N, C-alpha and C positions, 0 to 999 in steps of 0.2 A: 722563092727558092724551092728546090725540090725537098720535100719532107720524107723521112723514113729512109735516108741514105747514109752512107758513111760520112758525108759532109756535115751531118748533124753534130759531130764532135767539135766543130768550129763555131765560134760566136758569130763570125762574119766571113763571107767568102763571095767571090765573083766567078761566075761561069761565063766564058766568052759568048756562049749562045744566048745569054740574057742581056747583053748590052750591045750598043751600036758601034763597036770597035773590035778590031781583030788583032790578036797576038801575032807576031811579036812587035807590032807597030807601037811607037812611043805613045800614040793617042790612047791606046788601050790602057797603058799603065797610068797615064795622066787621068783618064776617066775613073779608073779604079781608085786612085788616091783621092780624087775629088769626091767620090761617093762616100768615102770613109773619113774625109777631112784629115788626111795624114800626109806626111812628107814621104818622098820616095824611099828614104832609108828606114822608114817604119814598116814598109811593105815586105812581106815574106811570101814568095811565090813557090809553089810546088807544081811541077809540070813534067810530063813524060817526053816532051819534045825539046831537044837540046837548043834549037834556035830560039824557042820561047824563053828558056832559062837564060840564054845569053842576052836576049833583048831586055829582060828584067834587070840583069846585072849592069848592062850598059846604061840603063835608066837610073841606076843608083840604088837598086833594091837588093835584098838578099834573095837567093833562090836555091832550090833543091831540085836536082834532076832525078825524078822518080824512075827507078829501074826495078826495084823490088819493094814489096811492102816492108820487109825487115829493115832494109837500108834506109827507106824514107822515115820510118818510125824512129830509128836510131838518130838520124840527122835532126829530125824535129825535136826529139828529146834533148839532144845536145844544145841546140839553139835556144829552146825554151827553158832549159835547165829544170825539166820535170820528167818524171817517168810516164811514158805513154803505154807501158806494157801492163 
């Protein structure tokens, strides 16, 4: 993973450029769940491309369509029930 980036706030994450599957294909979400040994409903996706968000939701995961930092932080805070500010 890339160190010294905003991604460091997350315990675990997947960047599509790091695995052999491409969003929004189902194989990407299956691969991701397999990496973390989680079920689709345990996966939370944040993406700025709506078709990727829709692909995650179709797969059975929760997803946030990133438009602005403020909106994404609010949605993450609401889902995680913690303050990220």
